[in-house]
C-alpha positions in Angstrom: 23.3 25.7 18.4 23.1 22.9 21.1 24.3 19.3 20.6 20.8 18.1 19.9 20.1 20.7 17.1 23.4 19.8 15.7 22.6 16.2 15.6 19.1 16.8 14.0 20.6 19.0 11.5 23.2 16.4 10.5 20.6 13.7 10.3 18.3 15.8 8.3 21.3 16.5 5.8 21.6 12.7 5.3 18.2 12.9 3.4 18.2 14.4 -0.2 15.7 17.2 0.0 12.4 16.4 -1.7 12.8 19.7 -3.8 16.2 18.7 -4.9 15.4 15.1 -6.2 12.2 13.5 -4.9 13.1 10.0 -6.3 16.5 10.1 -4.4 14.9 11.3 -1.2 12.4 8.5 -1.3 15.2 6.0 -1.8 17.2 7.6 1.0 14.3 7.6 3.5 13.4 3.8 2.8 17.0 2.9 3.5 18.0 5.2 6.5 14.7 4.8 8.2 15.3 1.0 8.3 12.4 0.0 6.3 14.0 -2.1 3.6 17.0 -2.6 1.3 18.0 -4.2 -2.1 18.7 -7.8 -1.9 21.3 -10.1 -3.6 18.5 -11.1 -5.9 18.1 -8.3 -8.5 14.8 -6.6 -8.4 13.8 -8.1 -5.0 13.9 -6.4 -1.4 14.6 -7.3 2.0 11.7 -5.8 4.3 13.5 -4.9 7.5 12.0 -5.4 11.0 10.7 -1.7 11.4 9.3 -1.8 7.8 7.7 -5.2 8.4 6.2 -4.0 11.8 4.4 -1.4 9.7 3.1 -3.9 7.2 1.9 -6.2 10.1 -0.1 -3.4 11.4 -1.7 -2.9 7.8 -2.3 -6.7 7.8 -3.9 -6.8 11.1 -6.4 -4.1 10.3 -7.2 -5.2 6.8 -7.6 -8.9 8.0 -10.0 -7.7 10.6 -12.1 -5.6 8.2 -12.2 -8.6 5.7 -13.2 -11.2 8.5 -16.0 -8.8 9.8 -17.5 -9.0 6.4 -17.6 -12.7 6.3 -14.3 -13.5 4.4 -11.8 -16.3 5.6 -8.2 -17.0 4.9 -6.7 -19.8 2.9 -3.5 -20.5 1.1 -2.9 -21.8 -2.4 0.3 -23.0 -4.2 3.0 -20.5 -5.3 3.4 -22.6 -8.6 0.8 -22.7 -11.3 0.9 -25.1 -14.3 1.5 -23.2 -17.5 -1.5 -24.9 -19.2 -3.8 -23.1 -16.6 -2.7 -19.6 -17.9 -3.7 -20.6 -21.5 -7.3 -21.1 -20.6 -8.2 -17.4 -20.2 -6.8 -15.5 -23.2 -6.8 -12.1 -22.0 -5.5 -13.0 -18.7 -2.4 -14.7 -20.0 -1.9 -11.8 -22.4 -1.9 -9.4 -19.6 0.8 -11.3 -17.4 2.7 -13.3 -20.0 5.8 -10.8 -20.1 6.1 -10.6 -16.4 6.1 -14.4 -15.6 9.0 -16.3 -13.9 9.1 -19.9 -15.2 10.4 -23.1 -13.4 11.6 -25.6 -15.9 13.7 -28.1 -13.8 13.4 -29.7 -10.3 17.0 -30.7 -9.5 20.5 -29.5 -9.3 23.8 -31.6 -9.5 27.4 -31.2 -8.9 29.6 -30.2 -12.0 32.3 -32.8 -12.2 34.3 -30.9 -14.9 34.1 -27.2 -13.6 33.2 -27.7 -10.0 30.1 -25.9 -8.4 26.5 -26.6 -9.2 24.5 -27.0 -12.5 20.9 -27.7 -13.4 20.4 -31.4 -13.9 19.2 -31.6 -17.8 17.6 -35.0 -16.8 15.3 -33.2 -14.3 13.3 -31.3 -16.8 9.6 -30.9 -15.7 6.9 -32.4 -17.8 5.1 -29.2 -17.8 6.7 -25.9 -16.8 5.3 -24.0 -13.6 4.7 -20.4 -13.6 5.7 -18.6 -10.2 2.5 -17.0 -9.0 2.0 -13.4 -10.6 -1.6 -13.7 -9.2 -3.8 -16.7 -8.4 -7.0 -16.6 -10.3 -6.1 -19.6 -12.4 -5.0 -22.0 -9.6 -7.9 -21.0 -7.3 -10.7 -21.3 -10.1 -9.1 -24.8 -10.9 -9.6 -25.6 -7.1 -13.2 -24.1 -6.9 -14.3 -26.5 -9.6 -13.9 -29.2 -7.1 -15.6 -27.2 -4.2 -18.7 -26.0 -6.2 -21.5 -28.2 -7.2 -24.8 -26.4 -6.1 -26.1 -23.1 -5.0 -25.7 -24.4 -1.2 -21.9 -24.1 -1.8 -21.9 -20.5 -2.6 -20.9 -17.8 -2.0 -17.1 -18.7 -1.5 -15.5 -15.7 0.2 -11.7 -16.4 0.5 -8.6 -14.2 1.1 -5.0 -15.1 0.8 -1.8 -13.5 2.3 1.0 -14.3 0.0 3.9 -13.3 -2.1 3.8 -12.9 -5.8 6.5 -12.6 -8.5 6.2 -10.2 -11.5 9.3 -9.9 -13.4 10.0 -6.0 -13.4 12.9 -4.5 -15.1 12.8 -1.2 -13.5 12.3 -1.5 -9.6 11.9 0.7 -6.7 11.7 -0.5 -3.2 8.0 -1.2 -2.1 6.5 0.6 -5.2 7.7 -1.9 -7.9 9.8 -5.0 -7.1 10.0 -8.3 -8.8 8.6 -10.0 -5.6 6.2 -8.3 -3.3 3.7 -9.2 -0.5 0.1 -8.7 -0.8 -3.4 -10.0 0.0 -5.7 -11.4 -2.8 -9.3 -12.1 -2.4 -11.2 -14.5 -4.7 -14.9 -15.0 -4.2 -17.5 -17.1 -6.0 -21.2 -16.1 -6.1 -24.5 -17.4 -7.6 -25.5 -14.0 -9.3 -24.0 -11.2 -11.1 -25.6 -8.9 -8.6 -24.0 -10.6 -5.6 -20.7 -10.5 -7.4 -20.9 -6.8 -8.3 -21.9 -6.0 -4.7 -18.9 -7.9 -3.4 -16.6 -6.0 -5.6 -17.8 -2.6 -4.4 -18.0 -3.7 -1.0 -14.1 -4.5 -0.9 -13.5 -1.0 -2.8 -15.3 0.6 0.2 -13.1 -1.3 2.6 -9.9 -0.3 0.9 -11.2 3.4 0.9 -12.0 3.1 4.6 -8.5 1.7 5.3 -6.7 4.3 3.2 -8.4 7.3 4.7 -8.9 6.2 8.2 -5.6 4.2 8.7 -3.2 5.3 6.3 -4.6 8.9 6.5 -4.5 9.0 2.7 -7.5 10.7 0.9 -8.5 8.5 -2.2 -10.8 8.9 -5.2 -13.0 5.8 -5.8 -13.6 4.9 -9.4 -13.6 2.4 -12.4 -10.8 1.9 -14.6 -11.1 2.5 -18.3 -11.0 -0.6 -20.6 -7.3 0.0 -21.4 -6.5 0.0 -17.7 -8.5 -3.0 -16.4 -7.2 -6.0 -14.9 -6.4 -8.7 -17.4 -9.7 -11.0 -17.6 -12.0 -8.6 -15.7 -15.1 -7.0 -17.1 -14.8 -4.1 -14.5 -12.1 -2.9 -12.4 -12.7 -0.6 -9.5 -9.7 1.4 -8.0 -8.9 3.9 -5.2 -6.4 6.5 -6.4 -4.1 8.7 -4.2 -1.9 11.7 -4.9 1.7 11.9 -3.8 3.7 14.8 -2.8 5.5 15.0 -6.0 2.1 15.5 -7.9 2.1 11.8 -9.2 -0.8 9.5 -8.8 -0.6 6.1 -7.2 -3.0 3.3 -7.5 -3.6 2.2 -4.0 -5.9 -0.6 -4.3 -8.1 -2.5 -6.9 -11.3 -4.7 -6.9 -12.3 -6.6 -10.0 -15.7 -7.9 -11.3 -14.6 -11.0 -13.3 -18.0 -12.0 -14.6 -18.1 -15.6 -15.6 -14.7 -15.6 -17.6 -12.7 -17.7 -15.1 -15.7 -20.0 -14.3 -16.1 -20.6 -18.1 -12.4 -21.2 -18.6 -12.2 -23.7 -15.8 -15.8 -25.1 -16.1 -17.0 -24.2 -12.7 -20.7 -24.5 -12.6 -23.4 -24.9 -10.1 -26.9 -26.2 -9.8 -29.5 -23.5 -8.8 -32.7 -23.9 -6.8 -34.7 -24.5 -10.0 -32.3 -27.4 -11.1 -30.6 -25.6 -13.9 -26.9 -25.3 -14.3 -25.2 -21.9 -14.6 -21.6 -20.7 -14.4 -20.4 -19.2 -11.3 -19.8 -15.4 -11.0 -16.6 -14.0 -9.6 -14.6 -11.2 -8.1 -10.9 -10.8 -7.1 -9.2 -7.9 -5.3 -6.0 -7.0 -3.8 -3.6 -4.6 -2.0 0.3 -5.0 -1.6 3.3 -3.6 0.1 2.9 -0.7 -2.5 0.9 0.7 0.3 4.2 1.3 2.2 5.3 3.4 -0.7 2.0 5.3 -0.5 2.4 5.8 3.3 5.9 7.1 2.9 5.3 9.6 -0.2 2.0 11.0 1.1 3.2 12.3 4.5 6.9 12.3 5.0 9.3 15.3 5.1 12.9 16.2 4.7 13.4 15.2 8.4 12.1 11.7 7.7 8.9 9.5 8.1 5.7 10.9 9.3 3.6 8.0 10.5 0.0 8.0 11.3 -0.5 6.8 15.0 -2.8 3.9 14.0 -0.1 2.3 11.9 3.1 3.1 13.9 5.0 0.3 15.1 4.9 2.2 18.5 3.1 5.2 19.0 5.1 6.9 21.8 8.9 6.8 22.5 10.2 7.7 26.0 13.8 8.9 26.1 15.6 9.5 29.5 17.7 12.6 29.7 20.5 12.4 32.3 24.1 12.9 33.1 24.8 10.6 36.0 23.9 6.9 35.9 22.2 6.9 39.2 19.7 9.4 37.9 18.7 6.8 35.4 17.2 4.5 38.1 14.8 7.1 39.4 13.9 8.3 35.7 13.2 4.5 34.9 10.9 4.3 38.0 8.9 7.2 36.7 8.8 5.6 33.2 7.4 2.5 34.3 4.6 4.5 35.9 3.9 6.5 32.8 4.2 3.5 30.6 1.5 1.6 32.5 -0.8 4.6 32.3 -0.3 4.8 28.5 -0.7 1.0 28.0 -3.9 1.1 30.1 -5.6 3.2 27.3 -4.2 1.1 24.5 -1.1 3.2 23.6 1.9 1.3 22.3 5.1 2.6 24.1 8.9 2.0 23.7 11.4 3.0 26.3 14.9 3.7 25.0 17.3 3.5 27.9 20.4 2.4 25.8 23.3 4.2 27.5 25.4 3.7 24.3 23.5 6.5 22.4 23.0 10.1 23.6 19.4 11.7 23.9 20.2 14.1 20.9 21.1 10.9 18.7 17.8 9.2 19.7 15.8 12.2 19.3 17.1 12.4 15.7 16.6 8.7 15.0 13.0 8.5 16.1 12.1 11.5 14.2 13.7 10.0 11.1 11.4 6.9 11.9 8.4 8.9 12.2 7.5 7.8 15.9 4.2 10.1 16.5 5.0 11.2 20.0 8.3 11.5 21.8 8.5 12.0 25.6 11.7 13.0 27.1 12.3 13.4 30.8 15.2 14.2 33.2 15.9 14.8 36.8 14.3 18.3 36.7 11.2 16.7 35.3 11.1 14.3 38.3 11.2 17.2 40.6 8.5 19.2 38.9 6.3 16.0 37.9 6.6 17.0 34.2 7.6 15.6 30.8 8.4 17.3 27.4 6.2 16.0 24.7 7.1 16.4 21.1 4.8 15.6 18.1 6.1 14.4 15.0 3.6 16.0 12.6 4.2 19.5 13.6 7.4 19.4 15.5 5.7 21.3 18.4 7.0 20.7 21.9 5.2 21.3 25.1 5.9 20.7 28.8 3.0 18.9 30.7 2.3 17.4 34.1 2.4 13.7 34.3 -0.9 13.5 36.1 -3.5 12.5 33.5 -0.7 12.1 30.8 -2.6 9.1 29.3 -5.6 11.1 28.3 -3.3 14.1 27.1 -1.3 11.7 24.9 -4.3 9.8 23.8 -6.0 13.0 22.5 -2.7 14.1 20.7 -2.4 10.7 18.9 -6.0 11.3 17.7 -5.1 14.9 16.6 -2.1 13.8 14.7 -4.1 11.1 12.9 -6.6 13.7 11.8 -4.1 16.3 11.1 -2.0 14.2 8.8 -5.0 13.4 6.8 -6.3 16.9 6.7 -2.8 18.0 5.4 -2.9 15.4 2.7 -6.4 16.3 1.8 -5.5 20.0 1.6 -2.6 19.1 -0.7 -4.7 17.0 -3.1 -7.4 19.8 -3.2 -4.7 22.4 -4.2 -3.3 20.1 -6.9 -6.6 19.2 -8.5 -7.9 21.0 -11.3 -10.7 21.0 -14.1 -9.6 21.5 -17.6 -11.6 21.9 -20.6 -8.9 22.5 -23.5 -6.2 20.4 -24.9 -3.7 23.1 -24.8 -4.5 23.8 -21.0 -4.1 20.0 -20.4 -0.8 19.8 -22.2 0.6 22.8 -20.2 -0.4 21.1 -16.9 1.0 17.7 -17.8 4.2 19.2 -19.0 4.8 20.1 -15.4 3.8 16.5 -14.4 2.2 17.5 -11.2 -1.4 16.9 -9.9 -4.8 15.4 -10.7 -6.7 16.6 -13.8 -10.6 16.4 -14.2 -11.4 16.4 -18.0 -13.8 15.1 -20.4 -13.0 12.0 -22.5 -14.9 10.6 -25.4 -14.8 7.0 -24.0 -12.6 5.5 -26.8 -9.5 3.5 -26.2 -7.9 5.4 -29.2 -8.1 8.7 -27.8 -6.9 7.4 -24.4 -3.8 6.0 -26.1 -3.0 9.0 -28.0 -3.5 11.3 -25.1 -1.0 8.9 -23.2 1.6 8.9 -25.9 1.5 12.5 -26.3 1.7 13.7 -22.5 2.4 10.4 -20.6 -0.7 11.0 -18.6 -3.0 8.1 -17.9 -6.7 7.9 -17.0 -6.4 7.0 -13.4 -10.1 6.4 -12.9 -13.8 7.5 -13.9 -15.0 8.6 -10.5 -17.9 6.9 -9.1 -21.3 8.7 -8.2 -20.6 11.7 -10.3 -23.5 13.4 -12.1 -23.8 13.4 -15.7 -22.2 16.5 -17.2 -22.4 17.1 -21.0 -19.2 18.2 -22.4 -16.6 17.6 -25.3 -13.5 15.4 -25.0 -10.5 17.6 -24.6 -8.6 15.8 -27.4 -11.2 14.7 -30.0 -13.9 17.2 -29.4 -16.5 14.5 -29.5 -19.3 14.3 -26.9 -18.7 13.2 -23.5 -21.1 12.7 -20.4 -18.6 12.2 -17.8 -15.3 13.6 -16.5 -12.3 11.2 -15.8 -9.2 11.8 -13.7 -6.0 12.1 -15.5 -2.4 12.1 -14.1 1.0 10.9 -14.5 1.5 8.0 -12.1 3.7 5.4 -10.6 
């Protein structure tokens, strides 16, 4: 075994195999691939530069998609007066247990014991909630912005951080503080608000499938699983490699609930007053977790080219320092060609690290394409190209390399999606009996399409007995008369059950 192979094997051994402990594999990969780490604040994470670069790519694409559909960005305060939450009963009930509360505004020196203490004289007149979501502060603001139909629609998105005080945390998937975008729109009619809600769901599905390369199911949530304060919640649901489902994005039709809570009315064309109709929607850094768990392997990350911080890594292979100068000249030529067709490239000529170490490192980090070249390649006008998705290697001529690499990147993007879709199809089944359902859920893997009678009581019993939840009621499905797997009562639609993150 050569040194490169030895190093690759060693690096691979640093990751716990998925088959041995999937949860530990995930934790290992997030840390070793330099995506994020736990912080000094319990339940919070530090997103490292490489992880944040992926999030920035996600932000850029989503931001473009929002703006192309008429949305604009704004920013609202991170602090929300406690009284705002009490105005919408279902909303406060949904978030009460997760809220962090600010009670004082000043610290002072402790003359007796040293150090710093909270100044008891600096208590706030009204406590402030650290933003778990922004509906209340935004709708209080919209009251000042909206008077007539001419002020509508309002199509605003916010990139922000939020705090939901989670007790059991996991990097990217569930942390006390996380990053996200949240859209909040105001409309003159119910139909416009529903259309907006569905439009955003389509944007999320498009982004998930064409950028994250993750196939998703679009559907509505059951009443038990709806967003607190919504009349309808739409979601996209994905399947991870361990067989658990992940909610990858939600879009909510809020009706007039928040408009009524904050007295947001408008005067219509006919001169009558009416409450505004609303939507809200969001995706978060949880998508980073989805990206990792949907595609990566025991060697490390597998990144779709459209979201990779850099799509190509070029590594020089040489023994003598004077050889590096000639290699670097060729690399500049190759880089120019690749950049000219929109490919992002990094050249790693750090002489403190051996090529074998670099190969292993960039494989761990999921860089889609690796190009290696040495003195012999210069003589032959060739390079070695390695694909991260299939691990295939091929030697090609440098003439026309930009077209070759561009085609490979497109192939990788499609192949990653195809592999994830095949996995989902292989792990999705239709079930018509309670015994069969329990048997599948005991294994805890995959999506199950089954009939449900529509009652919250049945849904809760199924959850308590199997830990499976209704992920969504798929959109655009035909009516299919059947009986609920649990109660035996009439059902006209199937729903998707799964154990989930």
